[in-house]
Biopython code that builds the backbone (N, CA, C, O; Angstrom):
import numpy as np
from Bio.PDB.StructureBuilder import StructureBuilder

atoms = [
    (1, "MET", "N", (-69.633, -176.109, 6.279)),
    (1, "MET", "CA", (-68.751, -176.380, 7.395)),
    (1, "MET", "C", (-68.779, -175.240, 8.397)),
    (1, "MET", "O", (-68.780, -175.462, 9.608)),
    (2, "TYR", "N", (-68.803, -174.026, 7.883)),
    (2, "TYR", "CA", (-68.767, -172.840, 8.737)),
    (2, "TYR", "C", (-69.922, -172.845, 9.739)),
    (2, "TYR", "O", (-69.723, -172.590, 10.927)),
    (3, "TYR", "N", (-71.134, -173.138, 9.252)),
    (3, "TYR", "CA", (-72.303, -173.109, 10.128)),
    (3, "TYR", "C", (-72.306, -174.279, 11.107)),
    (3, "TYR", "O", (-72.806, -174.153, 12.225)),
    (4, "ALA", "N", (-71.757, -175.403, 10.698)),
    (4, "ALA", "CA", (-71.649, -176.542, 11.606)),
    (4, "ALA", "C", (-70.704, -176.208, 12.765)),
    (4, "ALA", "O", (-70.966, -176.561, 13.915)),
    (5, "GLU", "N", (-69.616, -175.531, 12.446)),
    (5, "GLU", "CA", (-68.676, -175.118, 13.491)),
    (5, "GLU", "C", (-69.349, -174.132, 14.444)),
    (5, "GLU", "O", (-69.195, -174.230, 15.661)),
    (6, "GLN", "N", (-70.091, -173.186, 13.882)),
    (6, "GLN", "CA", (-70.794, -172.222, 14.731)),
    (6, "GLN", "C", (-71.781, -172.927, 15.647)),
    (6, "GLN", "O", (-71.878, -172.596, 16.828)),
    (7, "ALA", "N", (-72.508, -173.890, 15.117)),
    (7, "ALA", "CA", (-73.487, -174.615, 15.913)),
    (7, "ALA", "C", (-72.818, -175.385, 17.044)),
    (7, "ALA", "O", (-73.301, -175.373, 18.176)),
    (8, "LEU", "N", (-71.722, -176.045, 16.745)),
    (8, "LEU", "CA", (-71.000, -176.795, 17.761)),
    (8, "LEU", "C", (-70.502, -175.867, 18.870)),
    (8, "LEU", "O", (-70.703, -176.142, 20.053)),
    (9, "LEU", "N", (-69.863, -174.787, 18.487)),
    (9, "LEU", "CA", (-69.325, -173.861, 19.486)),
    (9, "LEU", "C", (-70.450, -173.200, 20.289)),
    (9, "LEU", "O", (-70.321, -173.005, 21.497)),
    (10, "GLY", "N", (-71.527, -172.865, 19.629)),
    (10, "GLY", "CA", (-72.667, -172.274, 20.325)),
    (10, "GLY", "C", (-73.277, -173.233, 21.329)),
    (10, "GLY", "O", (-73.728, -172.815, 22.395)),
    (11, "ALA", "N", (-73.293, -174.502, 20.999)),
    (11, "ALA", "CA", (-73.830, -175.496, 21.920)),
    (11, "ALA", "C", (-72.894, -175.739, 23.103)),
    (11, "ALA", "O", (-73.349, -176.070, 24.198)),
    (12, "LEU", "N", (-71.609, -175.578, 22.887)),
    (12, "LEU", "CA", (-70.633, -175.841, 23.952)),
    (12, "LEU", "C", (-70.464, -174.670, 24.920)),
    (12, "LEU", "O", (-70.068, -174.880, 26.066)),
    (13, "LEU", "N", (-70.753, -173.454, 24.490)),
    (13, "LEU", "CA", (-70.547, -172.306, 25.372)),
    (13, "LEU", "C", (-71.326, -172.400, 26.679)),
    (13, "LEU", "O", (-70.739, -172.174, 27.737)),
    (14, "PRO", "N", (-72.619, -172.721, 26.660)),
    (14, "PRO", "CA", (-73.334, -172.794, 27.941)),
    (14, "PRO", "C", (-72.999, -174.057, 28.754)),
    (14, "PRO", "O", (-73.173, -174.073, 29.972)),
    (15, "GLU", "N", (-72.524, -175.100, 28.084)),
    (15, "GLU", "CA", (-72.211, -176.352, 28.756)),
    (15, "GLU", "C", (-70.874, -176.895, 28.269)),
    (15, "GLU", "O", (-70.835, -177.895, 27.551)),
    (16, "PRO", "N", (-69.776, -176.243, 28.654)),
    (16, "PRO", "CA", (-68.470, -176.665, 28.134)),
    (16, "PRO", "C", (-68.070, -178.079, 28.563)),
    (16, "PRO", "O", (-67.199, -178.686, 27.940)),
    (17, "GLN", "N", (-68.685, -178.603, 29.603)),
    (17, "GLN", "CA", (-68.339, -179.957, 30.030)),
    (17, "GLN", "C", (-68.702, -181.002, 28.983)),
    (17, "GLN", "O", (-68.189, -182.120, 29.029)),
    (18, "ARG", "N", (-69.567, -180.661, 28.049)),
    (18, "ARG", "CA", (-69.913, -181.584, 26.969)),
    (18, "ARG", "C", (-68.795, -181.741, 25.943)),
    (18, "ARG", "O", (-68.863, -182.617, 25.080)),
    (19, "LEU", "N", (-67.786, -180.914, 26.031)),
    (19, "LEU", "CA", (-66.644, -181.016, 25.128)),
    (19, "LEU", "C", (-65.967, -182.373, 25.264)),
    (19, "LEU", "O", (-65.352, -182.856, 24.313)),
    (20, "THR", "N", (-66.073, -182.985, 26.424)),
    (20, "THR", "CA", (-65.461, -184.303, 26.623)),
    (20, "THR", "C", (-66.127, -185.368, 25.743)),
    (20, "THR", "O", (-65.545, -186.429, 25.518)),
    (21, "ASN", "N", (-67.347, -185.094, 25.240)),
    (21, "ASN", "CA", (-68.059, -186.036, 24.377)),
    (21, "ASN", "C", (-67.727, -185.842, 22.894)),
    (21, "ASN", "O", (-68.159, -186.626, 22.050)),
    (22, "VAL", "N", (-66.962, -184.800, 22.585)),
    (22, "VAL", "CA", (-66.658, -184.455, 21.200)),
    (22, "VAL", "C", (-65.184, -184.768, 20.920)),
    (22, "VAL", "O", (-64.297, -184.313, 21.642)),
    (23, "THR", "N", (-64.940, -185.535, 19.884)),
    (23, "THR", "CA", (-63.559, -185.836, 19.529)),
    (23, "THR", "C", (-63.119, -184.976, 18.354)),
    (23, "THR", "O", (-63.938, -184.586, 17.522)),
    (24, "GLY", "N", (-61.849, -184.687, 18.287)),
    (24, "GLY", "CA", (-61.301, -183.929, 17.172)),
    (24, "GLY", "C", (-61.738, -182.488, 17.128)),
    (24, "GLY", "O", (-61.872, -181.911, 16.050)),
    (25, "SER", "N", (-61.963, -181.895, 18.293)),
    (25, "SER", "CA", (-62.490, -180.528, 18.317)),
    (25, "SER", "C", (-61.463, -179.527, 18.834)),
    (25, "SER", "O", (-61.833, -178.499, 19.401)),
    (26, "GLY", "N", (-60.188, -179.816, 18.645)),
    (26, "GLY", "CA", (-59.154, -178.878, 19.057)),
    (26, "GLY", "C", (-59.144, -177.662, 18.136)),
    (26, "GLY", "O", (-59.786, -177.673, 17.085)),
    (27, "PRO", "N", (-58.435, -176.637, 18.517)),
    (27, "PRO", "CA", (-58.403, -175.398, 17.727)),
    (27, "PRO", "C", (-57.982, -175.602, 16.271)),
    (27, "PRO", "O", (-58.431, -174.874, 15.387)),
    (28, "ASP", "N", (-57.133, -176.577, 16.026)),
    (28, "ASP", "CA", (-56.673, -176.816, 14.652)),
    (28, "ASP", "C", (-57.733, -177.475, 13.774)),
    (28, "ASP", "O", (-57.545, -177.585, 12.562)),
    (29, "ALA", "N", (-58.831, -177.911, 14.362)),
    (29, "ALA", "CA", (-59.900, -178.561, 13.605)),
    (29, "ALA", "C", (-60.872, -177.567, 12.977)),
    (29, "ALA", "O", (-61.727, -177.957, 12.182)),
    (30, "PHE", "N", (-60.750, -176.292, 13.325)),
    (30, "PHE", "CA", (-61.701, -175.301, 12.835)),
    (30, "PHE", "C", (-61.151, -174.542, 11.637)),
    (30, "PHE", "O", (-59.940, -174.369, 11.499)),
    (31, "SER", "N", (-62.051, -174.092, 10.776)),
    (31, "SER", "CA", (-61.654, -173.500, 9.507)),
    (31, "SER", "C", (-61.312, -172.017, 9.582)),
    (31, "SER", "O", (-60.676, -171.489, 8.670)),
    (32, "THR", "N", (-61.716, -171.341, 10.640)),
    (32, "THR", "CA", (-61.418, -169.904, 10.733)),
    (32, "THR", "C", (-60.668, -169.617, 12.030)),
    (32, "THR", "O", (-60.839, -170.333, 13.016)),
    (33, "PRO", "N", (-59.848, -168.587, 12.035)),
    (33, "PRO", "CA", (-59.142, -168.216, 13.253)),
    (33, "PRO", "C", (-60.096, -167.846, 14.398)),
    (33, "PRO", "O", (-59.808, -168.111, 15.565)),
    (34, "ALA", "N", (-61.211, -167.243, 14.056)),
    (34, "ALA", "CA", (-62.189, -166.877, 15.097)),
    (34, "ALA", "C", (-62.766, -168.122, 15.770)),
    (34, "ALA", "O", (-62.889, -168.163, 16.994)),
    (35, "HIS", "N", (-63.113, -169.118, 14.994)),
    (35, "HIS", "CA", (-63.645, -170.353, 15.568)),
    (35, "HIS", "C", (-62.583, -171.065, 16.397)),
    (35, "HIS", "O", (-62.888, -171.629, 17.447)),
    (36, "ALA", "N", (-61.356, -171.041, 15.937)),
    (36, "ALA", "CA", (-60.259, -171.649, 16.694)),
    (36, "ALA", "C", (-60.090, -170.946, 18.032)),
    (36, "ALA", "O", (-59.862, -171.596, 19.053)),
    (37, "ALA", "N", (-60.201, -169.615, 18.031)),
    (37, "ALA", "CA", (-60.059, -168.864, 19.272)),
    (37, "ALA", "C", (-61.191, -169.174, 20.244)),
    (37, "ALA", "O", (-60.961, -169.298, 21.447)),
    (38, "VAL", "N", (-62.401, -169.298, 19.734)),
    (38, "VAL", "CA", (-63.527, -169.656, 20.604)),
    (38, "VAL", "C", (-63.339, -171.055, 21.156)),
    (38, "VAL", "O", (-63.684, -171.323, 22.307)),
    (39, "SER", "N", (-62.795, -171.951, 20.343)),
    (39, "SER", "CA", (-62.511, -173.303, 20.796)),
    (39, "SER", "C", (-61.543, -173.295, 21.972)),
    (39, "SER", "O", (-61.728, -174.040, 22.934)),
    (40, "VAL", "N", (-60.521, -172.464, 21.902)),
    (40, "VAL", "CA", (-59.558, -172.332, 22.995)),
    (40, "VAL", "C", (-60.274, -171.832, 24.253)),
    (40, "VAL", "O", (-60.015, -172.312, 25.356)),
    (41, "ASP", "N", (-61.173, -170.868, 24.077)),
    (41, "ASP", "CA", (-61.917, -170.341, 25.213)),
    (41, "ASP", "C", (-62.838, -171.383, 25.831)),
    (41, "ASP", "O", (-62.976, -171.444, 27.052)),
    (42, "VAL", "N", (-63.463, -172.195, 25.004)),
    (42, "VAL", "CA", (-64.335, -173.262, 25.526)),
    (42, "VAL", "C", (-63.492, -174.263, 26.321)),
    (42, "VAL", "O", (-63.930, -174.746, 27.366)),
    (43, "CYS", "N", (-62.302, -174.573, 25.840)),
    (43, "CYS", "CA", (-61.410, -175.473, 26.563)),
    (43, "CYS", "C", (-61.035, -174.857, 27.925)),
    (43, "CYS", "O", (-60.947, -175.566, 28.928)),
    (44, "ALA", "N", (-60.817, -173.536, 27.950)),
    (44, "ALA", "CA", (-60.503, -172.858, 29.201)),
    (44, "ALA", "C", (-61.696, -172.922, 30.161)),
    (44, "ALA", "O", (-61.528, -173.115, 31.365)),
    (45, "LEU", "N", (-62.891, -172.757, 29.614)),
    (45, "LEU", "CA", (-64.086, -172.892, 30.460)),
    (45, "LEU", "C", (-64.194, -174.299, 31.035)),
    (45, "LEU", "O", (-64.543, -174.486, 32.200)),
    (46, "LEU", "N", (-63.892, -175.276, 30.201)),
    (46, "LEU", "CA", (-63.943, -176.669, 30.641)),
    (46, "LEU", "C", (-62.980, -176.903, 31.797)),
    (46, "LEU", "O", (-63.337, -177.550, 32.782)),
    (47, "SER", "N", (-61.778, -176.388, 31.684)),
    (47, "SER", "CA", (-60.801, -176.593, 32.763)),
    (47, "SER", "C", (-61.233, -175.852, 34.029)),
    (47, "SER", "O", (-60.858, -176.257, 35.129)),
    (48, "ALA", "N", (-62.006, -174.788, 33.898)),
    (48, "ALA", "CA", (-62.504, -174.076, 35.079)),
    (48, "ALA", "C", (-63.573, -174.890, 35.801)),
    (48, "ALA", "O", (-63.746, -174.752, 37.012)),
    (49, "TYR", "N", (-64.297, -175.745, 35.057)),
    (49, "TYR", "CA", (-65.326, -176.577, 35.651)),
    (49, "TYR", "C", (-64.746, -177.791, 36.378)),
    (49, "TYR", "O", (-65.354, -178.313, 37.313)),
    (50, "THR", "N", (-63.574, -178.229, 35.943)),
    (50, "THR", "CA", (-63.017, -179.450, 36.546)),
    (50, "THR", "C", (-62.058, -179.145, 37.650)),
    (50, "THR", "O", (-61.505, -180.061, 38.257)),
]
sb = StructureBuilder()
sb.init_structure("model")
sb.init_model(0)
sb.init_chain("A")
sb.init_seg("    ")
for serial, (resi, resn, name, xyz) in enumerate(atoms, 1):
    if name == "N":
        sb.init_residue(resn, " ", resi, " ")
    sb.init_atom(name, np.array(xyz, "f"), 0.0, 1.0, " ", f" {name:<3s}", serial, name[0])
structure = sb.get_structure()
């Protein structure tokens, strides 16, 4: 699970607009606090694009 989360977040960092295609990816969906924090940052990047 850990590596799948890393892969998802790594894929979203350069293109945060793709987050709209992913369901259930809120901060509470991640297994570590670090991944949850990155998820929050990706959401912030997404809002900066829109």
